C-alpha angles and dihedrals in degrees: 000000000000132000115234132181132204113238090212105049098013094226118146126241125193116207149117090261135009114277120253087241130011105267090218108043102011096239114160120259092261087074094054115096136171108275092246090059095050118112124187103232097171095106104092109172098194107033109183118241091243093051091047091050092049092046091051090051090047091052091052091047093050094046090049093047092047089052091049092051092047090055092044090052092050091049099043112113097208131056095235094056089043091054094046093051091044091052091049090049091053092049093050090048089052089053088053089052092052092050091048090054091056094044091044092229131128116262111256119237112264117215132176110275099224092183095056102055136058135214090249112085092202090056089048091051089050089051090046090053091056093044092051093047090053091046094049092049092048093047093048090053091044091052089055091049096047116109095188119077093221093051090047090050093051094047091047091051091047089052089054093046095047089047088056088051090052089057091048091051091047091056091054100041 
């Protein structure tokens, strides 16, 4: 067994090999390193105004999406859809935690957004598809605008993760 850490969220993973994706934030395997190689790069002394603005928007986006997925999980009539929405909610909440570490702010409480979801899981997957497309586009643009390597890395990883979520939502639509 080896101890690994995700370079995006920092969470540890114990296994015989690195996971294909971080089980906490969904980052692809290329962001998983042996724990001894991990470096916390979240302290950015001179965060640019543009990066700060994009990170604040990203935090709001992640908190809203996590709340949407919590509600969708609670409304889903079958256990598979419940589990899928719950997993997506946890991943989005982990993204919010990562962003909070960079911004040096406490993580806001995430509650189910009962106004954002519907009782129909197919409608929720269609809404998820649109949410994930907006998120991926925003993160891609934010990665290009970032001046700091760590912020660029996080936004690039979020683009990849949200793109994976687009494919998941497409399979369920």
